[in-house]
C-alpha positions as CSV (number, residue, x, y, z in Angstrom):
1,M,22.2,9.9,24.5
2,S,19.1,11.3,22.8
3,K,15.8,9.5,23.3
4,R,14.0,11.0,20.3
5,A,10.7,9.4,19.6
6,L,9.4,8.8,16.1
7,I,5.8,9.8,15.7
8,V,4.2,8.1,12.7
9,I,0.9,9.8,11.9
10,D,-2.1,8.3,10.1
11,V,-0.4,6.0,7.7
12,Q,-3.7,4.2,7.0
13,Q,-5.2,2.3,4.1
14,G,-8.1,4.8,3.7
15,F,-5.8,7.5,2.4
16,S,-5.2,5.3,-0.7
17,S,-8.7,6.2,-1.8
18,Y,-7.5,9.8,-2.4
19,D,-4.5,8.7,-4.5
20,V,-5.9,10.3,-7.7
21,P,-3.1,10.7,-10.3
22,G,-1.7,14.2,-10.1
23,E,-3.3,15.0,-6.8
24,R,-0.8,13.4,-4.4
25,N,2.8,14.3,-4.0
26,N,5.8,12.3,-2.9
27,P,5.4,8.7,-4.0
28,E,8.4,7.8,-1.9
29,C,6.6,8.7,1.4
30,E,5.9,5.2,2.6
31,A,9.4,3.9,1.7
32,N,10.9,6.8,3.7
33,I,8.6,6.1,6.6
34,T,9.8,2.4,6.6
35,K,13.5,3.7,6.5
36,L,12.8,5.9,9.6
37,I,11.0,3.0,11.5
38,D,14.0,0.7,10.7
39,A,16.5,3.3,11.8
40,W,14.7,4.0,15.1
41,R,14.2,0.3,15.8
42,A,17.9,-0.4,15.1
43,R,18.8,2.1,17.7
44,G,16.2,1.0,20.3
45,L,14.5,4.3,20.2
46,P,10.7,4.8,20.9
47,I,8.2,4.6,18.1
48,V,4.6,5.8,18.3
49,F,2.0,5.0,15.7
50,V,-1.0,7.4,15.5
51,R,-4.3,6.3,14.0
52,H,-7.1,8.6,12.9
53,D,-10.3,7.0,14.2
54,S,-12.9,9.1,12.4
55,K,-16.3,9.7,14.0
56,E,-17.8,10.6,10.6
57,P,-20.3,7.8,9.6
58,T,-19.1,7.8,5.9
59,S,-15.4,8.2,6.5
60,V,-13.0,5.5,5.2
61,L,-11.0,6.1,8.4
62,R,-13.7,5.1,10.8
63,P,-13.0,2.1,13.1
64,G,-14.2,-1.2,11.7
65,Q,-13.5,-0.2,8.1
66,P,-10.6,-1.6,6.1
67,G,-9.4,2.0,5.5
68,N,-8.8,2.4,9.3
69,D,-6.0,-0.2,9.1
70,F,-2.4,0.8,9.0
71,K,-0.6,0.5,5.6
72,S,2.0,-2.2,5.2
73,A,4.8,0.4,5.5
74,L,4.2,0.3,9.3
75,T,6.0,-2.8,10.5
76,G,6.6,-4.3,13.9
77,T,5.0,-3.3,17.2
78,P,5.3,0.3,18.3
79,D,5.9,1.4,21.8
80,L,2.6,3.2,21.8
81,V,-0.5,3.4,19.6
82,V,-2.5,6.7,19.9
83,S,-6.1,6.8,18.6
84,K,-7.4,10.3,17.7
85,S,-10.4,11.8,15.9
86,V,-9.0,15.3,15.4
87,N,-5.9,16.7,13.6
88,S,-3.4,16.6,16.5
89,A,-1.8,13.5,17.9
90,F,-1.7,15.4,21.3
91,Y,-5.6,15.1,21.5
92,G,-5.7,11.3,21.4
93,T,-6.0,8.3,23.7
94,P,-3.8,7.6,25.5
95,D,-2.5,11.1,26.1
96,L,0.7,11.4,24.0
97,D,2.1,14.3,26.1
98,V,1.7,12.4,29.3
99,W,3.3,9.2,27.8
100,L,6.3,11.2,26.5
101,E,6.8,13.0,29.8
102,A,6.5,9.7,31.8
103,N,9.2,8.2,29.5
104,G,11.6,11.2,29.7
105,I,11.2,12.1,26.1
106,N,11.4,15.7,24.9
107,E,12.6,15.2,21.4
108,L,10.4,14.0,18.5
109,A,10.6,13.2,14.8
110,I,7.4,13.5,12.9
111,C,6.3,11.7,9.6
112,G,3.1,10.4,8.1
113,I,0.0,11.6,6.3
114,Q,-1.0,14.4,5.6
115,T,1.8,16.9,5.5
116,N,-0.3,20.0,5.8
117,M,-3.0,18.5,8.1
118,C,-2.3,16.1,11.0
119,C,1.5,16.1,10.6
120,D,1.6,19.9,10.6
121,V,-0.8,20.4,13.5
122,T,1.0,17.8,15.6
123,A,4.4,19.5,14.9
124,R,3.0,22.9,15.8
125,M,1.6,21.7,19.0
126,A,4.8,19.8,19.9
127,G,6.8,22.9,19.3
128,N,4.4,25.0,21.4
129,L,4.7,22.3,24.2
130,G,8.5,22.7,24.2
131,Y,9.5,19.6,22.3
132,D,12.6,19.6,20.0
133,V,10.9,18.6,16.8
134,W,12.3,17.2,13.5
135,F,9.9,17.1,10.6
136,A,10.9,14.6,7.9
137,L,9.2,16.3,5.0
138,D,10.0,13.5,2.4
139,A,8.4,11.0,4.8
140,T,5.1,12.8,4.5
141,H,2.6,13.3,1.7
142,T,-0.5,15.2,1.0
143,F,-3.1,15.9,-1.7
144,A,-4.0,18.9,-3.8
145,K,-6.6,21.1,-2.1
146,E,-9.0,23.8,-3.4
147,A,-10.7,26.6,-1.5
148,N,-12.4,29.8,-2.6
149,G,-11.6,29.1,-6.3
150,I,-7.9,28.6,-5.6
151,K,-6.3,25.2,-6.1
152,L,-2.9,24.4,-4.7
153,S,-1.0,21.3,-5.7
154,A,0.1,18.8,-3.1
155,E,3.7,19.8,-3.6
156,Q,2.8,23.5,-3.1
157,L,1.0,22.6,0.1
158,A,4.0,20.5,1.3
159,Q,6.5,23.3,0.6
160,A,4.3,25.9,2.3
161,T,4.1,23.6,5.3
162,A,7.9,23.2,5.4
163,V,8.3,27.0,5.2
164,N,5.8,27.7,7.9
165,L,7.2,25.0,10.3
166,H,10.9,25.5,9.9
167,G,12.6,27.5,12.6
168,D,9.4,28.3,14.6
169,F,8.0,24.9,15.4
170,A,10.4,22.3,14.0
171,E,13.6,21.7,12.0
172,V,12.4,20.5,8.6
173,M,14.7,17.9,7.1
174,S,14.8,14.8,4.8
175,T,14.7,11.2,5.9
176,A,18.4,10.8,5.2
177,E,19.2,13.8,7.3
178,A,17.2,12.6,10.2
179,I,18.8,9.2,10.1
180,E,22.3,10.8,9.8
181,K,21.5,13.1,12.8
182,L,20.5,10.1,14.9
183,G,24.1,9.0,14.7
Protein backbone atom coordinates (compact mmCIF):
# COMPACT_ATOMS: atom_id res chain seq x y z
CA MET A 1 0.00 0.00 0.00
CA SER A 2 1.15 3.51 -0.81
CA LYS A 3 2.38 5.69 2.01
CA ARG A 4 2.01 8.99 0.13
CA ALA A 5 2.51 12.01 2.41
CA LEU A 6 0.41 15.14 2.04
CA ILE A 7 2.61 18.25 2.17
CA VAL A 8 0.51 21.34 3.01
CA ILE A 9 2.55 24.46 2.34
CA ASP A 10 2.20 27.91 3.96
CA VAL A 11 -1.56 27.97 4.54
CA GLN A 12 -1.14 30.94 6.87
CA GLN A 13 -3.30 33.87 7.97
CA GLY A 14 -0.83 36.43 6.61
CA PHE A 15 -1.65 35.58 3.01
CA SER A 16 -5.16 36.94 3.56
CA SER A 17 -3.63 40.42 3.54
CA TYR A 18 -2.88 39.89 -0.17
CA ASP A 19 -6.46 38.88 -1.00
CA VAL A 20 -7.19 41.96 -3.12
CA PRO A 21 -10.26 41.47 -5.34
CA GLY A 22 -9.19 40.29 -8.78
CA GLU A 23 -5.61 39.57 -7.69
CA ARG A 24 -6.06 36.07 -6.22
CA ASN A 25 -7.25 32.98 -8.07
CA ASN A 26 -9.04 29.84 -6.89
CA PRO A 27 -11.40 30.80 -4.06
CA GLU A 28 -11.93 27.05 -3.47
CA CYS A 29 -8.29 26.46 -2.47
CA GLU A 30 -8.80 26.23 1.29
CA ALA A 31 -11.90 24.02 0.96
CA ASN A 32 -9.93 21.67 -1.31
CA ILE A 33 -7.03 21.57 1.14
CA THR A 34 -9.49 20.57 3.87
CA LYS A 35 -10.82 17.77 1.61
CA LEU A 36 -7.27 16.50 1.07
CA ILE A 37 -6.45 16.60 4.78
CA ASP A 38 -9.67 14.73 5.57
CA ALA A 39 -8.96 12.10 2.90
CA TRP A 40 -5.38 11.54 4.09
CA ARG A 41 -6.48 11.37 7.73
CA ALA A 42 -9.30 8.90 6.91
CA ARG A 43 -6.70 6.59 5.34
CA GLY A 44 -4.14 7.01 8.13
CA LEU A 45 -1.60 8.55 5.75
CA PRO A 46 1.10 11.02 6.85
CA ILE A 47 0.41 14.75 6.79
CA VAL A 48 3.04 17.50 6.96
CA PHE A 49 2.22 21.16 7.60
CA VAL A 50 4.85 23.62 6.41
CA ARG A 51 5.00 27.12 7.88
CA HIS A 52 6.89 30.07 6.43
CA ASP A 53 8.67 31.81 9.31
CA SER A 54 9.87 34.96 7.60
CA LYS A 55 13.04 36.64 8.82
CA GLU A 56 11.95 39.98 7.29
CA PRO A 57 11.16 42.45 10.11
CA THR A 58 8.03 43.83 8.38
CA SER A 59 6.63 40.53 7.08
CA VAL A 60 3.15 39.43 8.13
CA LEU A 61 4.57 35.88 8.13
CA ARG A 62 7.23 36.43 10.78
CA PRO A 63 6.94 34.41 14.00
CA GLY A 64 4.99 36.08 16.79
CA GLN A 65 2.62 37.84 14.37
CA PRO A 66 -1.01 36.72 13.84
CA GLY A 67 -0.22 36.30 10.12
CA ASN A 68 2.20 33.49 10.97
CA ASP A 69 -0.64 31.32 12.30
CA PHE A 70 -2.18 28.60 10.15
CA LYS A 71 -5.58 29.26 8.56
CA SER A 72 -8.59 27.39 9.94
CA ALA A 73 -8.56 25.06 6.89
CA LEU A 74 -5.70 23.22 8.59
CA THR A 75 -7.38 20.97 11.11
CA GLY A 76 -6.03 18.41 13.52
CA THR A 77 -2.45 17.61 14.37
CA PRO A 78 -0.06 16.80 11.53
CA ASP A 79 2.60 14.13 11.71
CA LEU A 80 5.25 16.84 11.24
CA VAL A 81 5.46 20.64 11.19
CA VAL A 82 8.32 22.09 9.15
CA SER A 83 9.44 25.67 9.69
CA LYS A 84 11.17 27.38 6.75
CA SER A 85 12.27 30.87 5.75
CA VAL A 86 12.88 30.22 2.04
CA ASN A 87 10.74 28.90 -0.84
CA SER A 88 11.39 25.16 -0.49
CA ALA A 89 9.99 22.97 2.26
CA PHE A 90 13.16 20.89 1.82
CA TYR A 91 15.19 23.74 3.37
CA GLY A 92 13.41 23.81 6.70
CA THR A 93 13.57 22.50 10.23
CA PRO A 94 13.30 19.65 10.86
CA ASP A 95 14.76 18.35 7.60
CA LEU A 96 11.82 17.14 5.48
CA ASP A 97 13.90 14.83 3.27
CA VAL A 98 15.45 13.09 6.30
CA TRP A 99 12.02 12.67 7.95
CA LEU A 100 10.47 11.26 4.76
CA GLU A 101 13.34 8.81 4.28
CA ALA A 102 13.25 7.73 7.94
CA ASN A 103 9.53 6.99 7.54
CA GLY A 104 9.91 5.09 4.27
CA ILE A 105 7.99 7.70 2.26
CA ASN A 106 8.88 8.30 -1.39
CA GLU A 107 5.52 9.56 -2.66
CA LEU A 108 4.15 13.05 -2.00
CA ALA A 109 1.08 15.16 -2.72
CA ILE A 110 1.59 18.92 -2.58
CA CYS A 111 -0.95 21.68 -1.93
CA GLY A 112 -0.96 25.13 -0.34
CA ILE A 113 0.02 28.73 -0.95
CA GLN A 114 1.44 30.05 -3.35
CA THR A 115 1.08 27.94 -6.47
CA ASN A 116 3.99 29.50 -8.35
CA MET A 117 6.25 30.11 -5.38
CA CYS A 118 6.73 27.70 -2.46
CA CYS A 119 4.44 24.97 -3.83
CA ASP A 120 6.23 25.05 -7.21
CA VAL A 121 9.75 25.13 -5.73
CA THR A 122 8.97 22.30 -3.30
CA ALA A 123 7.50 20.17 -6.11
CA ARG A 124 10.54 20.80 -8.32
CA MET A 125 12.95 19.84 -5.54
CA ALA A 126 10.89 16.77 -4.66
CA GLY A 127 10.97 15.67 -8.29
CA ASN A 128 14.71 16.24 -8.47
CA LEU A 129 15.19 14.25 -5.26
CA GLY A 130 13.39 11.29 -6.81
CA TYR A 131 10.00 11.53 -5.11
CA ASP A 132 6.83 10.57 -6.98
CA VAL A 133 4.91 13.87 -6.75
CA TRP A 134 1.25 14.74 -7.17
CA PHE A 135 0.51 18.48 -7.43
CA ALA A 136 -3.12 19.26 -6.53
CA LEU A 137 -3.49 22.44 -8.57
CA ASP A 138 -6.98 23.34 -7.34
CA ALA A 139 -5.73 23.03 -3.74
CA THR A 140 -3.27 25.88 -4.35
CA HIS A 141 -3.71 29.56 -5.04
CA THR A 142 -1.59 32.54 -5.92
CA PHE A 143 -1.76 36.25 -6.69
CA ALA A 144 -1.22 38.37 -9.79
CA LYS A 145 2.40 39.42 -10.25
CA GLU A 146 4.07 42.17 -12.24
CA ALA A 147 7.67 42.44 -13.41
CA ASN A 148 9.36 44.49 -16.11
CA GLY A 149 6.07 46.12 -17.09
CA ILE A 150 4.31 42.78 -17.65
CA LYS A 151 1.51 41.71 -15.33
CA LEU A 152 0.27 38.13 -15.26
CA SER A 153 -2.99 37.22 -13.56
CA ALA A 154 -3.02 34.70 -10.75
CA GLU A 155 -4.74 32.21 -13.05
CA GLN A 156 -2.11 32.70 -15.77
CA LEU A 157 0.63 32.06 -13.21
CA ALA A 158 -1.15 28.95 -11.88
CA GLN A 159 -1.60 27.52 -15.38
CA ALA A 160 2.04 28.27 -16.30
CA THR A 161 3.13 26.48 -13.12
CA ALA A 162 0.98 23.46 -14.02
CA VAL A 163 2.45 23.31 -17.53
CA ASN A 164 6.01 23.66 -16.23
CA LEU A 165 5.64 20.99 -13.53
CA HIS A 166 3.58 18.34 -15.30
CA GLY A 167 5.57 15.40 -16.57
CA ASP A 168 8.99 16.70 -15.55
CA PHE A 169 8.60 17.22 -11.81
CA ALA A 170 5.09 16.12 -10.87
CA GLU A 171 1.76 14.81 -12.03
CA VAL A 172 -0.59 17.79 -11.92
CA MET A 173 -4.15 16.90 -10.97
CA SER A 174 -7.27 18.10 -9.17
CA THR A 175 -8.20 17.45 -5.56
CA ALA A 176 -10.89 14.98 -6.68
CA GLU A 177 -8.39 13.11 -8.86
CA ALA A 178 -5.88 12.89 -6.00
CA ILE A 179 -8.50 11.52 -3.61
CA GLU A 180 -9.72 9.03 -6.22
CA LYS A 181 -6.16 7.86 -6.93
CA LEU A 182 -5.61 7.25 -3.21
CA GLY A 183 -8.24 4.53 -3.47
